Structure formats: structure tokens, C-alpha cells
C-alpha distance (Angstrom), angle and dihedral (degrees) to the residues before:
residue distance angle dihedral
M1 . . .
V2 3.73 . .
E3 3.80 117.1 .
I4 3.75 116.7 -146.0
R5 3.74 115.5 -154.3
P6 3.77 121.1 -163.7
K7 3.69 118.8 -115.4
S8 3.84 115.4 -94.0
R9 3.77 114.8 -115.8
G10 3.79 90.7 -147.9
I11 3.70 127.2 83.6
S12 3.79 125.5 -130.2
L13 3.76 123.2 -124.3
N14 3.86 90.8 -115.4
S15 3.76 92.0 54.9
F16 3.85 91.2 45.1
M17 3.76 90.7 53.3
Q18 3.85 92.6 46.5
V19 3.89 88.6 54.5
S20 3.80 101.8 34.9
F21 3.74 104.8 37.6
P22 3.89 97.4 63.2
I23 3.85 88.6 48.5
I24 3.87 93.6 50.0
L25 3.88 89.5 44.0
R26 3.85 89.7 52.1
V27 3.82 91.2 47.4
R28 3.86 90.0 49.2
I29 3.86 90.8 49.5
A30 3.74 91.6 47.6
E31 3.83 90.9 49.4
K32 3.78 89.1 49.6
N33 3.74 91.6 49.5
I34 3.90 93.7 47.0
F35 3.84 92.7 49.9
S36 3.85 92.8 43.2
K37 3.89 87.8 54.6
Y38 3.84 89.5 50.2
K39 3.82 90.6 48.5
L40 3.80 91.2 48.1
V41 3.83 89.3 53.0
I42 3.82 90.3 49.4
I43 3.73 91.7 49.6
R44 3.75 93.1 48.8
R45 3.81 90.7 49.0
D46 3.76 91.2 48.2
W47 3.86 89.8 49.9
M48 3.83 94.5 49.4
N49 3.81 90.7 47.8
S50 3.86 90.1 50.7
F51 3.80 91.0 45.5
G52 3.81 91.6 50.0
K53 3.78 91.2 49.1
K54 3.75 90.5 51.2
I55 3.72 93.5 52.0
I56 3.89 92.3 48.4
D57 3.75 90.0 47.3
R58 3.81 90.8 52.5
F59 3.88 89.6 50.0
V60 3.85 90.1 48.5
K61 3.81 91.5 51.8
K62 3.84 90.5 49.1
G63 3.84 90.2 49.4
V64 3.89 93.4 -117.2
S65 3.76 106.4 161.9
P66 3.99 123.3 -141.9
H67 3.73 87.4 -112.1
K68 3.87 92.0 57.5
V69 3.79 92.0 46.4
A70 3.82 92.8 50.1
W71 3.84 91.5 41.3
S72 3.93 90.4 52.2
S73 3.84 91.9 44.6
S74 3.78 89.9 52.7
W75 3.82 91.0 52.6
G76 3.82 90.8 47.8
M77 3.81 89.4 52.6
Y78 3.77 91.3 47.6
L79 3.88 92.7 53.7
A80 3.78 90.1 44.2
F81 3.90 91.1 60.2
S82 3.75 95.3 31.5
P83 3.72 122.6 112.4
F84 3.80 92.5 -126.4
L85 3.75 96.2 107.6
G86 3.75 117.1 178.0
I87 3.78 97.8 18.5
Q88 3.82 100.0 59.3
T89 3.87 92.5 108.9
I90 3.74 91.0 55.3
L91 3.80 90.0 48.1
V92 3.83 90.1 55.9
F93 3.80 92.2 66.1
I94 3.87 91.4 41.1
V95 3.79 90.2 52.4
A96 3.79 92.9 44.8
F97 3.82 92.1 50.6
F98 3.82 100.6 43.0
F99 3.84 100.5 31.6
R100 3.77 97.4 35.4
A101 3.79 94.8 -120.6
Q102 3.78 127.4 157.7
A103 3.79 103.5 -101.1
S104 3.86 93.9 -153.9
V105 3.77 92.9 52.0
V106 3.87 93.5 48.2
F107 3.74 91.0 46.4
T108 3.81 92.8 50.5
V109 3.75 97.3 46.0
L110 3.88 90.2 44.3
Y111 3.85 96.7 55.1
T112 3.79 94.8 34.9
V113 3.91 88.9 61.0
N114 3.77 100.2 29.8
N115 3.79 111.1 44.2
P116 3.84 136.7 132.8
W117 3.85 90.1 -78.4
T118 3.89 95.2 51.6
M119 3.70 103.8 28.9
I120 3.78 98.1 90.9
P121 3.84 95.9 45.8
I122 3.86 88.5 48.6
V123 3.76 92.3 50.0
L124 3.85 90.9 48.0
M125 3.75 92.5 47.2
D126 3.90 91.4 51.2
Y127 3.83 92.8 49.1
L128 3.93 97.6 44.0
F129 3.75 90.5 46.0
G130 3.81 91.0 52.8
V131 3.80 91.7 45.9
W132 3.83 89.1 52.5
L133 3.87 91.2 49.3
F134 3.85 92.2 50.1
Q135 3.78 90.2 49.2
I136 3.77 93.0 47.4
F137 3.75 93.0 51.9
G138 3.82 95.4 36.5
I139 3.78 94.4 -119.9
S140 3.76 120.2 160.5
M141 3.85 110.8 -114.7
A142 3.77 90.6 -160.5
A143 3.76 96.9 60.4
Y144 3.86 114.8 114.2
E145 3.72 89.6 -2.7
P146 3.91 109.3 171.4
Y147 3.81 117.5 -119.1
W148 3.79 95.5 -121.0
M149 3.85 89.6 66.9
G150 3.73 88.5 78.8
W151 3.76 90.5 65.0
V152 3.90 88.3 46.6
N153 3.79 91.4 53.3
A154 3.76 92.8 47.6
K155 3.79 92.3 54.2
L156 3.90 102.6 35.3
T157 3.75 111.0 22.8
P158 3.86 94.3 79.3
Y159 3.74 89.3 58.6
L160 3.84 101.2 38.4
T161 3.82 102.0 39.1
P162 3.83 95.8 84.6
Y163 3.80 92.0 51.8
L164 3.91 98.1 39.6
G165 3.80 100.3 38.2
V166 3.77 92.1 -137.2
Q167 3.85 130.5 115.1
Q168 3.77 96.5 -142.1
L169 3.78 132.7 18.2
K170 3.95 117.1 -121.2
I171 3.64 125.3 -160.1
W172 3.82 100.4 -145.4
P173 3.88 96.8 63.3
Y174 3.81 88.0 54.8
L175 3.85 93.2 47.9
V176 3.79 96.4 46.0
G177 3.86 96.1 37.5
G178 3.79 92.1 47.7
N179 3.77 95.1 49.2
I180 3.79 93.7 47.3
I181 3.78 91.6 49.8
A182 3.83 91.0 44.7
I183 3.78 92.5 51.6
I184 3.74 92.5 48.4
A185 3.80 91.4 49.3
A186 3.77 90.8 50.2
C187 3.75 93.8 48.7
I188 3.78 90.4 53.2
T189 3.85 94.1 43.1
Y190 3.91 96.3 56.6
P191 3.84 99.5 61.9
V192 3.83 92.8 37.9
I193 3.79 96.7 51.8
K194 3.86 92.2 40.0
R195 3.78 91.1 54.7
V196 3.81 93.1 44.1
Y197 3.88 90.8 46.9
L198 3.78 93.7 48.3
R199 3.69 92.2 58.1
G200 3.71 92.8 63.8
F201 3.84 98.1 30.1
E202 3.70 98.2 83.2
A203 3.80 93.0 43.9
A204 3.76 89.9 50.9
K205 3.77 91.7 50.1
R206 3.87 87.1 56.0
R207 3.76 91.3 48.1
V208 3.74 96.2 47.0
A209 3.85 93.5 44.7
């Protein structure tokens, strides 16, 4: 005779551990990951603050004023958005010589903003902004077009037309649009950098002294 026993409504310690321990373990791991991320963010922020202080301290030791840092940064931002693609490095030294800018600051700002990852978006933005301006003011984009743009159109237009929405590329919208955007970016950069730099300038003078 087989005796059938009813299922117990309770739960054994072994079953409880089998169910609860993996859950507790996952929660602990999640907590550890969360706090490690917060710790990583704090470390990164501390490192950036320390790095920024070292840069300001170095400028203070060299006697670089907040005006010169902001002035050089604005030139770097101008070159980053300017349409002078390919000769920007040469222009860094020309700007540093004729306009008394700090070459290291101009170079750093230039290639922080304009780099292999941002170059194409910046060029497209310059060109499309120029096209928009020419259309708004009713200016002919074909006027004074250099002869070598025919070669450029033959090589690039089939690939760029779907993205730009134009039948032929024109040099003047790119030059005008790029210069206007570059000037606007430079004008915004000067007061922002000067204000940020002034915050740490006095503290840096006390540290260096």
C-alpha cells in the first residue's frame, strides 16, 4: 500500500538558501558595480580638477595672463571651425606670431574641437550654413567660382549630393559659412574661457607663490 502524504506548505532551509542566496548575491554584485561606477566618476573628476590646476599653475609660472589664455583659446576655436582645412597647423604659428597668441593653447583647442571624429560634421555644417545664407539673401553661388571646382564636383558630387541636397558643390558658401561660424564660436569662447580661467587664476597664484 502506497501512502500519499500532502505537500508541506512550509519551506526548508535548504530550499530557502537555494532560492534566496543567488538573489542576494546578485544584489550585492549590483551594489558593488553601482558604487564602483560612482567611485570611478569621482576619481575622473578629481583627476580632471588636478590636471586643470596643473595647467593653470604652469601658465601662472610663465606669466600668461587670463586675457592671453582666453585670446588664444578664441583663436583656436576660430581655426577649428574655419574653412581653411589642411593648413590649420600652419595658421597656428602665424596667429601666434602676428596676434601674440599662445601657440600651445591655440593648438590644443584647435585639435580638441576639430579632430578626425568631428572634422566631417564641421565641414558639412560650414557648407550648409553658407548655402542657407546665400539662399536667404538671393546670392548666386556660381559667381566667381574657381575652375578647379569642376574637378571637385566630378569626383565628390555623386557621393555627397544625397546628404547635402545640392546638384553641385560651390566653394563660396563653404568659405563664407565657415568664417561666420568660426567668428561666432571665437566670440563666445573668449568670455567663457576668461571667466573660467579667472576662477582658478588667483588660487594658482597663491599656490605658486
